[in-house]
C-alpha positions as CSV (number, residue, x, y, z in Angstrom):
1,X,-32.1,57.3,18.7
2,X,-32.2,57.7,22.4
3,X,-32.6,54.9,24.9
4,X,-36.1,56.0,25.6
5,X,-37.4,55.6,21.9
6,X,-35.8,52.0,21.8
7,X,-38.8,50.9,23.8
8,X,-41.8,49.2,22.5
9,X,-45.0,51.0,23.4
10,X,-48.3,49.1,23.3
11,X,-51.7,50.9,22.8
12,X,-54.6,48.7,23.8
13,X,-58.0,49.9,23.0
14,X,-60.5,50.9,20.3
15,X,-58.6,52.3,17.3
16,X,-59.6,53.6,13.9
17,X,-57.2,51.5,11.9
18,X,-57.5,53.4,8.6
19,X,-56.1,56.5,10.2
20,X,-52.9,54.8,11.6
21,X,-49.8,55.7,9.6
22,X,-48.6,52.6,7.8
23,X,-45.6,52.0,5.6
24,X,-47.5,49.8,3.2
25,X,-51.0,49.0,2.0
26,X,-53.1,46.7,4.2
27,X,-55.6,45.7,1.3
28,X,-57.8,43.5,3.6
29,X,-57.6,45.6,6.8
30,X,-60.5,45.3,9.0
31,X,-62.7,48.2,9.9
32,X,-61.6,48.4,13.4
33,X,-63.4,50.9,15.7
34,X,-64.6,54.5,15.3
35,X,-62.3,56.0,17.8
36,X,-59.7,58.4,16.1
37,X,-58.1,59.8,19.2
38,X,-56.1,56.7,19.9
39,X,-55.2,56.5,16.1
40,X,-53.5,59.9,16.6
41,X,-51.8,58.8,19.7
42,X,-50.1,55.9,17.8
43,X,-49.2,58.3,15.0
44,X,-47.5,60.8,17.3
45,X,-45.5,58.0,18.8
46,X,-44.5,56.7,15.4
47,X,-43.5,60.3,14.2
48,X,-41.2,60.5,17.3
49,X,-39.5,57.3,16.3
50,X,-41.0,54.9,18.9
51,X,-41.9,51.2,18.0
52,X,-45.6,50.8,18.5
53,X,-47.8,47.7,18.9
54,X,-51.5,48.3,18.5
55,X,-54.0,45.8,20.2
56,X,-57.6,46.3,19.3
57,X,-60.6,44.4,18.0
58,X,-62.8,44.8,14.9
59,X,-66.5,43.5,14.0
60,X,-66.6,41.4,10.9
61,X,-63.7,39.2,11.4
62,X,-63.7,35.5,12.9
63,X,-60.1,35.2,13.8
64,X,-57.1,37.3,14.8
65,X,-55.4,39.3,11.9
66,X,-52.3,41.3,12.0
67,X,-50.2,43.9,10.2
68,X,-46.4,44.4,10.8
69,X,-44.0,46.9,9.3
70,X,-40.8,48.6,10.8
71,X,-42.5,51.1,13.0
72,X,-45.9,49.7,13.9
73,X,-47.6,46.3,14.5
74,X,-51.3,46.0,14.6
75,X,-52.9,43.1,16.2
76,X,-56.8,42.7,15.6
77,X,-59.1,40.2,17.4
78,X,-62.8,39.7,16.6
79,X,-65.0,42.2,18.5
80,X,-67.7,40.0,20.3
81,X,-71.4,40.6,20.8
82,X,-72.4,42.3,24.1
83,X,-75.4,40.1,24.6
84,X,-74.1,38.1,27.5
85,X,-71.2,38.6,30.2
86,X,-69.4,35.5,28.7
87,X,-68.8,37.4,25.5
88,X,-66.9,40.1,27.4
89,X,-64.6,37.7,29.0
90,X,-64.1,35.7,25.9
91,X,-62.8,39.0,24.2
92,X,-60.6,39.5,27.3
93,X,-59.1,36.2,27.0
94,X,-58.4,36.7,23.2
95,X,-56.8,40.1,23.7
96,X,-54.6,38.7,26.6
97,X,-53.4,35.8,24.5
98,X,-52.6,38.3,21.7
99,X,-50.8,40.6,24.1
100,X,-48.7,37.7,25.6
101,X,-47.9,36.3,22.1
102,X,-46.7,39.7,20.9
103,X,-45.5,41.8,24.0
104,X,-44.5,45.4,24.4
105,X,-42.4,46.8,27.2
106,X,-45.3,49.1,28.4
107,X,-49.0,49.1,27.8
108,X,-51.3,52.1,27.7
109,X,-54.8,50.8,28.0
110,X,-57.8,52.8,27.1
111,X,-61.0,52.9,29.3
112,X,-61.5,50.6,32.3
113,X,-63.3,47.6,30.6
114,X,-62.2,44.7,28.4
115,X,-59.3,46.4,26.9
116,X,-57.8,47.2,30.2
117,X,-58.6,44.0,32.0
118,X,-56.8,42.1,29.2
119,X,-53.8,44.3,29.5
120,X,-53.5,44.0,33.2
121,X,-54.2,40.2,33.1
122,X,-51.3,39.7,30.6
123,X,-48.8,40.6,33.2
124,X,-47.3,43.3,31.1
125,X,-46.7,46.8,32.9
126,X,-49.9,48.7,32.1
127,X,-50.9,52.2,32.5
128,X,-54.6,52.5,32.4
129,X,-56.6,55.7,31.2
130,X,-60.0,56.2,33.0
131,X,-62.1,57.8,30.2
132,X,-65.5,57.8,31.9
133,X,-67.5,57.5,35.2
134,X,-68.9,53.9,34.9
135,X,-71.1,54.3,38.0
136,X,-72.7,57.5,36.8
137,X,-73.4,56.0,33.3
138,X,-74.9,53.0,34.8
139,X,-77.1,55.1,37.1
140,X,-78.4,57.3,34.0
141,X,-79.3,54.2,32.1
142,X,-79.1,50.9,34.2
143,X,-79.0,47.9,31.7
144,X,-77.4,44.5,32.1
145,X,-74.7,45.7,29.6
146,X,-73.7,48.7,31.7
147,X,-73.8,46.5,34.9
148,X,-71.4,44.0,33.5
149,X,-69.0,47.0,32.5
150,X,-69.4,48.5,36.0
151,X,-68.1,45.2,37.3
152,X,-65.1,45.1,34.9
153,X,-64.4,48.7,35.9
154,X,-64.2,47.8,39.6
155,X,-61.9,45.0,38.7
156,X,-59.6,47.1,36.6
157,X,-59.5,49.9,39.3
158,X,-58.7,47.5,42.0
159,X,-56.0,45.7,40.0
160,X,-54.3,48.6,38.3
161,X,-51.0,50.1,39.7
162,X,-50.9,53.2,37.4
163,X,-53.9,55.2,36.4
164,X,-54.7,58.4,34.4
165,X,-57.8,60.4,34.9
166,X,-58.8,62.5,32.0
167,X,-60.2,65.2,34.3
168,X,-60.6,66.5,37.8
169,X,-64.3,65.4,37.8
170,X,-63.1,61.8,37.2
171,X,-60.3,61.8,39.6
172,X,-62.7,63.5,42.3
173,X,-65.1,60.6,42.0
174,X,-62.5,57.9,42.7
175,X,-62.0,56.4,46.0
176,X,-59.1,57.6,48.0
177,X,-57.2,54.4,47.4
178,X,-57.6,54.7,43.7
179,X,-56.7,58.4,43.8
180,X,-53.5,57.5,45.3
181,X,-52.3,55.8,42.2
182,X,-53.8,58.3,39.7
183,X,-52.8,61.4,38.0
184,X,-54.7,63.8,35.9
185,X,-53.9,64.1,32.3
186,X,-56.5,65.4,29.8
187,X,-57.5,64.2,26.4
188,X,-55.8,66.0,23.3
189,X,-56.6,67.3,19.8
190,X,-54.6,66.2,16.8
191,X,-52.4,69.0,15.6
192,X,-53.8,69.3,12.1
193,X,-56.9,71.0,13.6
194,X,-55.0,74.2,14.2
195,X,-54.7,74.6,10.5
196,X,-58.4,74.5,10.0
197,X,-59.4,77.5,11.9
198,X,-61.6,79.9,10.1
199,X,-62.4,83.5,11.1
200,X,-65.9,83.7,12.6
201,X,-67.1,86.1,10.2
202,X,-66.5,83.5,7.3
203,X,-68.5,80.8,9.0
204,X,-71.5,79.0,7.5
205,X,-74.9,79.4,9.1
206,X,-74.9,75.8,10.4
207,X,-75.2,74.4,13.9
208,X,-73.8,71.0,14.7
209,X,-74.3,68.3,17.2
210,X,-72.1,65.0,17.4
211,X,-73.9,62.0,18.8
212,X,-72.7,58.9,20.4
213,X,-76.0,57.1,20.1
214,X,-79.7,57.9,20.9
215,X,-80.6,57.7,24.4
216,X,-81.0,59.3,27.8
217,X,-77.2,59.9,28.3
218,X,-76.6,61.6,25.1
219,X,-79.7,63.7,25.3
220,X,-79.5,64.6,21.7
221,X,-83.4,64.6,21.5
222,X,-83.6,67.6,23.5
223,X,-81.1,69.4,21.1
224,X,-83.4,68.6,18.3
225,X,-86.5,69.8,20.2
226,X,-84.5,73.2,21.0
227,X,-83.7,73.5,17.3
228,X,-87.3,72.9,16.4
229,X,-88.4,75.7,18.9
230,X,-85.9,78.1,17.6
231,X,-87.0,77.5,13.9
232,X,-90.7,78.0,14.9
233,X,-89.8,81.2,16.5
234,X,-87.4,82.4,13.7
235,X,-89.2,81.0,10.8
236,X,-87.0,83.0,8.2
237,X,-83.9,81.8,9.8
238,X,-81.3,80.4,7.3
239,X,-79.6,78.2,9.9
240,X,-79.2,74.5,9.2
241,X,-78.7,71.8,11.9
242,X,-76.1,69.0,11.2
243,X,-76.1,65.9,13.3
244,X,-72.9,63.6,13.0
245,X,-72.1,60.1,14.6
246,X,-73.8,57.0,15.8
247,X,-77.6,57.3,15.7
248,X,-77.7,60.2,13.1
249,X,-78.3,58.0,10.1
250,X,-81.0,59.1,7.6
251,X,-84.1,57.1,8.5
252,X,-82.3,56.1,11.9
253,X,-83.8,56.5,15.4
254,X,-82.9,60.2,15.6
255,X,-84.4,61.0,12.2
256,X,-87.6,59.2,13.2
257,X,-87.7,61.1,16.4
258,X,-87.3,64.4,14.5
259,X,-90.1,63.4,12.1
260,X,-92.4,62.5,15.0
261,X,-92.1,65.8,16.7
262,X,-92.4,67.5,13.2
263,X,-88.9,69.1,13.5
264,X,-87.9,71.1,10.3
265,X,-86.4,68.1,8.4
266,X,-85.6,70.2,5.5
267,X,-83.2,72.2,7.5
268,X,-81.7,69.3,9.1
269,X,-78.7,67.1,7.9
270,X,-78.4,63.5,9.2
271,X,-74.7,62.5,8.3
272,X,-74.5,59.2,10.3
273,X,-70.8,58.2,10.9
274,X,-68.1,60.4,9.2
275,X,-64.4,59.8,9.1
276,X,-62.7,62.2,11.6
277,X,-61.2,64.4,8.8
278,X,-64.6,64.6,7.2
279,X,-66.3,65.4,10.5
280,X,-63.7,68.3,11.2
281,X,-64.5,69.6,7.6
282,X,-68.1,70.1,8.6
283,X,-67.3,71.5,12.2
284,X,-64.8,74.1,11.0
285,X,-67.3,76.0,9.2
286,X,-70.0,75.9,12.1
287,X,-71.3,78.9,13.9
288,X,-72.2,77.0,17.0
289,X,-72.0,73.4,18.5
290,X,-74.7,72.1,20.8
291,X,-73.5,69.4,23.3
292,X,-76.4,68.2,25.2
293,X,-74.9,65.2,26.8
294,X,-75.8,64.6,30.5
295,X,-72.5,62.8,31.3
296,X,-68.9,63.6,30.2
297,X,-65.6,62.9,31.3
298,X,-63.4,65.3,29.2
299,X,-65.3,65.8,25.9
300,X,-63.1,65.5,22.8
301,X,-65.9,67.0,20.7
302,X,-65.7,70.1,23.2
303,X,-61.8,70.3,22.8
304,X,-62.0,70.1,19.0
305,X,-64.6,72.9,18.8
306,X,-62.6,75.1,21.1
307,X,-59.5,74.6,18.9
308,X,-61.5,75.3,15.7
309,X,-63.1,78.3,17.4
310,X,-66.6,77.1,17.5
311,X,-68.8,78.4,20.5
312,X,-70.1,75.5,22.5
313,X,-73.4,75.2,24.4
314,X,-73.0,72.5,27.0
315,X,-74.7,71.2,30.1
316,X,-74.6,73.4,33.2
317,X,-75.1,70.2,35.4
318,X,-72.1,68.3,34.0
319,X,-69.2,69.0,36.2
320,X,-66.7,67.9,33.5
321,X,-68.4,70.3,30.9
322,X,-68.1,73.2,33.4
323,X,-64.5,72.5,33.9
324,X,-63.8,72.4,30.2
325,X,-65.7,75.6,29.7
326,X,-64.6,77.5,32.8
327,X,-63.3,81.0,32.4
328,X,-66.1,82.0,30.0
329,X,-65.0,79.6,27.4
330,X,-68.4,78.6,26.5
331,X,-72.2,78.7,27.3
332,X,-73.7,76.6,30.1
333,X,-77.4,75.8,30.1
334,X,-79.9,73.2,31.3
335,X,-79.8,70.9,28.3
336,X,-82.6,68.8,29.8
337,X,-84.8,71.7,28.8
338,X,-85.5,72.4,25.1
339,X,-86.6,76.0,25.8
340,X,-83.2,76.6,27.5
341,X,-81.4,75.3,24.5
342,X,-83.4,77.4,22.3
343,X,-82.8,80.6,24.2
344,X,-79.1,79.9,24.1
345,X,-79.1,79.2,20.3
346,X,-80.9,82.5,19.8
347,X,-78.5,84.4,22.0
348,X,-75.5,83.2,20.2
349,X,-76.9,83.9,16.9
350,X,-77.9,87.4,17.8
351,X,-74.7,88.3,19.7
352,X,-71.9,87.4,17.4
353,X,-69.6,89.8,18.9
354,X,-69.8,88.2,22.3
355,X,-69.5,84.8,20.6
356,X,-66.1,86.0,19.0
357,X,-64.9,87.0,22.5
358,X,-65.8,83.5,23.9
359,X,-64.4,81.5,21.1
360,X,-61.1,83.2,21.1
361,X,-60.8,82.7,24.9
362,X,-61.7,79.0,24.4
363,X,-59.4,78.5,21.5
364,X,-56.3,80.1,23.5
365,X,-57.3,77.8,26.4
366,X,-57.4,74.7,24.4
367,X,-54.2,75.4,22.4
368,X,-52.3,75.4,25.8
369,X,-53.9,72.6,27.7
370,X,-54.9,70.0,25.2
371,X,-52.1,70.3,22.8
372,X,-51.0,66.6,21.6
373,X,-47.4,67.1,22.3
374,X,-48.0,68.5,25.8
375,X,-50.5,65.8,26.6
376,X,-48.7,62.6,25.2
377,X,-45.3,63.8,26.6
378,X,-46.9,63.8,30.1
379,X,-48.2,60.2,29.4
380,X,-44.7,59.1,28.2
381,X,-43.1,60.6,31.1
382,X,-44.8,58.0,33.4
383,X,-42.8,55.2,31.7
């Protein structure tokens, strides 16, 4: 074992605990969070002989719980309500205490909010990843909750000594002082996705959208409107629309909205939350992904679609999406306009030859830029 792999690396952030590789059964494991990417980060480190400490939170528990084996230790604090500012800082104190009680040699903290602030306040060496633009998110939908997160973001950026921005868009929107201590390293995809690729001619007649809530920022309602218009103009179309993630539950907000506007519910599938492997099983058969989000940093959904060879329709006014789909690696339109979304759905369905050219370019680009080994080794090189 090299001297480098003898260090203990801590991952601080929202993690899907079920996906973390463990040597033994954890029968009373808490649910954790629905963020699989950081679970795959942990698994990569385990597979490469690092000792890993995971620090995360979970709803449904009232006190700290932990799991320990030879390769990974998982420390879980209660996930607090977001009703008042004091709940954020209570969570920060609990996470900080957990970090100090079971320290790592270096911490990789995800997002510039409570996880990063607790890591910095622990006094342990911390590298923070900036996964979104807190100011832009607040301006799109100014709420008390997002204002609190904006304040925490400012604290984290000010106190951090090493930062990672996941895209040029994020980097370019930082102040000059913060940029001086920041490098750009993108998000990644888990390597098992490469084995799921299906030839375009063998895809099903399905369109997919992943949703992280129902609201102005996710803009998923416009995608639903676009599919409704497409179906009205192509009444005999056999294409179905699959919606996955937060807010897409049957009888949930998006379902109610679709019902309200008389969208073709008989051609729509509301999956709700799916585990990452189950979600990828749906996506790999898709002929098209609609990604209507108004604000992105470095969309993991777009990366996954590119690797699986699923053509992407994204927001032309999102600098991050334009960055990801540059070089004719996808289709860009005004996703605030349902008629525009409809037009691009129709174009992609009626021009399968061009779609195949686009998806192959996108896949080639993604395999080079977002490969898990390339990305995580860049992060490890900062240690």
